[in-house]
Structures are given as C-alpha cells and as structure tokens.
VEXZARO-411593 format. One line per field, with one value per residue: residue number from 1; x, y, z of N, C-alpha, C in turn; residue in one letter. Coordinates in Angstrom, 2 decimals. Layout:
// VEXZARO-411593
i: NUM/...
n_u: X/...
n_v: Y/...
n_w: Z/...
ca_u: X/...
ca_v: Y/...
ca_w: Z/...
c_u: X/...
c_v: Y/...
c_w: Z/...
aa: A/...
// end
This chain:
// VEXZARO-411593
i: 1/2/3/4/5/6/7/8/9/10/11/12/13/14/15/16/17/18/19/20/21/22/23/24/25/26/27/28/29/30/31/32/33/34/35/36/37/38/39/40/41/42/43/44/45/46/47/48/49/50/51/52/53/54/55/56/57/58/59/60/61/62/63/64/65/66/67/68/69/70/71/72/73/74/75/76/77/78/79/80/81/82/83/84/85/86/87/88/89/90/91/92/93/94/95/96/97/98/99/100/101/102/103/104/105/106/107/108/109
n_u: -215.54/-214.77/-212.81/-211.09/-209.73/-206.72/-205.86/-207.53/-208.13/-208.10/-210.11/-212.37/-212.41/-213.02/-215.54/-216.94/-216.67/-218.32/-220.82/-223.96/-224.75/-226.01/-226.12/-225.73/-223.31/-222.92/-221.17/-220.80/-219.20/-216.96/-215.70/-214.10/-214.51/-216.40/-214.42/-214.30/-215.12/-213.17/-210.96/-212.35/-213.63/-211.41/-210.29/-212.37/-212.39/-209.77/-209.22/-211.56/-213.24/-211.45/-210.97/-213.55/-213.95/-212.13/-213.25/-215.87/-215.72/-213.34/-211.22/-209.20/-207.44/-208.68/-210.52/-208.88/-207.61/-209.79/-210.13/-207.63/-207.68/-209.73/-208.58/-206.58/-208.00/-209.16/-210.30/-213.53/-213.52/-211.24/-211.94/-214.10/-212.74/-211.15/-213.17/-214.12/-211.82/-211.80/-213.65/-216.29/-219.28/-220.93/-220.40/-221.01/-221.13/-222.53/-222.52/-222.98/-224.03/-222.39/-220.15/-218.89/-219.61/-219.82/-221.74/-221.11/-221.86/-221.95/-222.21/-222.48/-222.52
n_v: 54.09/51.34/49.94/51.84/52.79/53.31/52.28/49.88/48.42/50.35/52.04/50.36/49.91/52.48/52.81/50.89/52.02/54.30/53.22/52.63/50.65/47.53/48.32/48.02/47.34/47.71/46.68/47.19/46.11/45.77/42.52/39.27/37.39/34.44/31.61/29.98/31.91/33.82/34.26/35.33/37.49/38.99/39.68/41.29/43.29/44.40/44.93/45.54/47.34/49.59/50.47/51.17/53.22/55.06/55.61/56.54/58.30/59.55/58.86/56.68/55.85/56.07/54.01/51.85/51.97/51.27/48.51/47.58/48.26/46.67/44.19/44.12/44.41/42.99/39.59/37.94/36.31/37.30/39.98/39.60/38.57/40.83/42.57/41.23/41.33/44.02/44.19/43.78/41.81/38.64/38.50/38.23/37.38/38.00/36.85/38.54/38.64/36.48/36.83/39.10/41.33/41.80/41.70/42.59/42.08/43.21/43.43/45.62/44.91
n_w: 41.76/43.97/42.66/41.64/43.82/45.56/48.03/48.94/51.24/53.31/52.38/52.51/55.28/56.17/55.02/56.46/59.00/58.90/58.60/60.12/63.04/62.08/59.52/55.94/53.53/50.12/47.32/44.06/41.34/38.53/37.79/37.93/35.11/34.23/33.84/31.32/29.48/29.53/27.58/25.30/26.50/27.35/24.86/23.86/25.86/25.79/23.13/21.52/23.05/23.70/21.07/20.18/22.01/21.01/18.50/19.10/21.37/21.04/22.68/23.47/25.48/28.03/27.94/27.62/30.08/31.68/31.09/31.96/34.69/35.62/35.29/37.31/39.61/42.68/42.64/43.02/45.39/46.71/47.15/48.84/51.07/51.72/52.54/54.79/56.36/56.85/58.78/58.22/58.31/57.66/54.92/51.50/48.00/44.76/41.57/38.54/35.17/34.29/35.89/34.98/36.31/39.81/42.77/45.95/49.37/52.67/56.27/59.11/62.40
ca_u: -215.81/-213.70/-211.76/-210.17/-209.08/-205.36/-205.81/-208.87/-208.33/-208.45/-211.42/-213.39/-212.46/-213.74/-216.95/-217.49/-216.71/-219.44/-222.09/-224.63/-224.92/-227.08/-226.01/-225.30/-222.47/-223.01/-220.12/-221.09/-217.96/-216.48/-215.01/-213.47/-215.51/-216.40/-213.17/-214.38/-215.33/-212.08/-210.26/-213.22/-213.84/-210.16/-210.22/-213.36/-211.98/-208.50/-209.15/-212.78/-213.69/-210.62/-211.18/-214.84/-213.71/-211.46/-214.18/-217.04/-215.40/-212.00/-210.46/-208.86/-206.69/-209.59/-211.14/-207.81/-207.47/-210.91/-209.80/-206.47/-208.05/-210.53/-207.65/-205.82/-208.93/-209.29/-211.42/-214.66/-213.14/-210.27/-212.67/-214.86/-211.78/-210.82/-214.31/-214.12/-210.67/-212.17/-214.58/-217.67/-219.74/-221.89/-220.07/-221.25/-221.17/-223.41/-222.03/-223.95/-223.50/-221.32/-218.98/-218.39/-219.89/-220.19/-222.30/-220.68/-222.68/-221.46/-222.95/-221.85/-223.43
ca_v: 52.89/50.73/49.51/52.95/53.15/52.79/51.51/49.30/48.03/51.56/52.51/49.49/50.17/53.75/52.55/50.19/52.95/55.23/52.50/52.47/49.24/46.95/48.84/47.11/47.91/47.04/47.05/46.69/46.41/44.80/41.44/38.27/36.68/32.98/31.20/29.62/33.09/34.78/34.70/36.20/38.73/39.76/40.26/42.37/44.35/45.04/45.29/46.13/48.50/50.78/50.95/51.87/54.47/55.97/55.99/57.26/59.38/60.06/58.68/55.26/55.54/55.86/52.70/50.89/51.98/50.50/47.08/47.29/48.36/45.48/43.06/44.10/44.48/41.67/38.77/37.89/35.76/38.20/41.15/39.12/38.50/42.20/43.12/40.58/41.87/45.38/44.09/43.53/40.47/37.98/38.96/37.31/38.04/37.46/37.13/38.99/38.58/35.47/37.30/40.37/42.22/41.10/42.51/42.12/42.63/42.95/44.14/46.05/44.61
ca_w: 42.50/44.76/41.73/41.43/45.08/45.72/49.28/49.09/52.64/54.07/51.90/53.09/56.72/56.36/54.70/57.62/60.13/58.80/58.63/61.42/63.40/61.28/58.16/54.89/52.48/48.83/46.37/42.72/40.63/37.55/38.48/37.07/34.33/34.23/33.17/29.90/28.65/29.74/26.37/24.49/27.26/27.28/23.51/23.82/26.78/25.45/21.70/20.98/23.82/23.45/19.69/20.19/22.73/20.08/17.43/19.60/22.32/20.73/23.92/23.58/26.70/29.16/27.80/27.88/31.54/32.23/30.98/32.81/36.10/35.92/35.35/38.56/40.74/43.32/42.18/43.93/46.70/47.33/47.65/50.01/52.17/52.10/53.28/56.11/57.10/57.24/59.89/57.80/58.66/56.76/53.58/50.40/46.71/43.74/40.23/37.56/33.80/34.26/36.62/34.47/37.44/41.05/43.85/47.27/50.46/54.02/57.29/60.36/63.51
c_u: -214.58/-212.52/-210.71/-209.45/-207.70/-205.26/-207.20/-209.16/-208.75/-209.82/-212.54/-213.53/-213.23/-215.22/-217.63/-217.66/-217.95/-220.81/-222.67/-224.66/-226.17/-227.04/-225.42/-224.46/-222.63/-221.90/-220.45/-219.91/-217.69/-215.67/-214.40/-214.53/-215.34/-215.27/-213.31/-214.58/-214.16/-211.35/-211.09/-213.44/-212.59/-210.00/-211.15/-212.89/-210.76/-208.40/-210.37/-213.17/-212.79/-210.80/-212.50/-214.72/-213.05/-212.43/-215.28/-216.66/-214.05/-211.09/-210.19/-208.24/-207.59/-210.22/-210.12/-207.59/-208.59/-210.57/-208.64/-206.83/-208.92/-209.60/-206.95/-206.71/-209.05/-210.49/-212.47/-214.26/-212.18/-210.97/-213.52/-213.94/-211.38/-211.94/-214.38/-212.98/-210.93/-213.20/-216.03/-218.02/-220.75/-221.66/-220.35/-221.25/-222.06/-222.84/-223.19/-223.28/-222.27/-220.02/-218.36/-218.53/-220.23/-220.72/-221.88/-221.53/-222.06/-222.18/-222.04/-222.88/-222.89
c_v: 52.39/50.32/50.59/53.41/52.51/51.87/50.97/48.91/49.22/52.10/51.68/49.70/51.47/53.58/51.85/51.16/53.84/54.55/52.51/50.99/48.69/47.40/47.83/47.89/47.06/47.58/46.38/47.09/45.36/43.74/40.48/37.39/35.17/32.50/30.80/30.81/34.07/35.18/35.65/37.54/39.60/40.41/41.46/43.56/45.12/45.48/46.06/47.41/49.72/51.35/51.69/53.20/55.50/56.50/56.90/58.48/60.03/59.96/57.20/54.95/55.32/54.48/51.58/50.80/51.16/49.02/46.71/47.32/47.18/44.29/42.99/44.20/43.08/40.90/38.67/37.40/36.70/39.44/40.77/39.08/39.90/42.83/42.52/41.12/43.30/45.38/43.91/42.06/39.95/38.41/37.86/38.10/37.28/37.85/37.52/38.93/37.68/35.96/38.57/41.42/41.35/42.12/41.86/42.83/42.24/43.85/44.59/45.79/45.17
c_w: 43.25/43.88/41.52/42.69/45.17/46.92/49.58/50.53/53.49/53.66/52.51/54.59/57.00/56.04/55.87/58.79/60.08/58.71/60.04/61.76/62.69/59.83/57.20/53.87/51.23/47.94/45.05/41.84/39.56/38.29/37.47/36.42/34.48/33.33/31.70/28.96/28.69/28.46/25.50/25.19/27.24/25.91/23.40/24.66/26.31/23.99/21.23/21.73/23.61/22.03/19.57/20.92/21.84/19.03/17.96/20.44/22.04/21.95/24.14/24.93/27.91/29.12/27.95/29.40/32.18/32.22/31.90/34.29/36.53/36.12/36.71/39.80/41.36/42.76/43.29/45.33/47.43/47.88/48.86/51.23/52.64/52.93/54.68/56.96/57.56/58.37/59.50/58.05/57.65/55.31/52.57/49.10/45.75/42.38/39.32/36.19/33.72/34.90/36.07/35.57/38.64/42.05/45.16/48.33/51.78/55.01/58.43/61.46/64.80
aa: G/L/R/N/M/T/H/K/D/R/A/L/A/E/M/R/R/V/L/R/P/G/G/C/L/L/V/L/E/F/S/Q/V/W/K/P/L/A/P/A/Y/D/F/Y/S/F/K/V/I/P/R/L/G/Q/I/I/A/H/D/Q/S/S/Y/R/Y/L/A/E/S/I/R/V/H/P/D/Q/Q/A/L/K/L/L/M/E/Q/A/G/L/E/C/V/E/F/F/N/L/A/L/G/V/V/A/L/H/R/G/F/K/F
// end
C-alpha cells in the first residue's frame, strides 16, 4: 500500500497520471486513531500485535514494522493534502473503525 512507499508524493502523482479523466483514486490505509483511544491502540500495536506475530507466525519483526510504519504514515489531513498537491480534486476522507483505517478518495477531471 501507499504506507510502504518511500516517495508518497511521486507515487500519488503517478497514480493520478494513469487515471482517465473522471477517474477516481481510492486509498485505503491504516491511519491515525481517534485521540482518546491512542494510548490503548499504541499498546495493542506495539506490544500485543508483535507478540502475537511471534507466537502465530514466528515473525515478530514484521508485525513490529507494521506498527512503526503506521506511526510514521501521514495522518488523514496530511494525506488529503498530499493527494491535492498531486493534482487530485475533490479529495475527501472517511474514517473507519474510529480512524484505525481511513479511506481517501480523489478524482482526476
């Protein structure tokens, strides 16, 4: 997903480039959770998920990377701005699961 892209601005510009006029880009990605839940979510993300990854998949580091990559991924407003800067129009986002995941939508006209 976009979260794993080093140059998100270039990736979004390329996504826009290949859209047909009238096309819609959807980005479904982990995002920043609703603030009151952040401490519990951080505990779950950084302590519980990596431990479960170790127990179930024998791979704690991949699940630690997941939590770390979510932490540094742009929040909802910042990603909206990146999409607009890439030339997408009518950009909006919808928080799902209290912001654990966000769906961003933008158009090429």
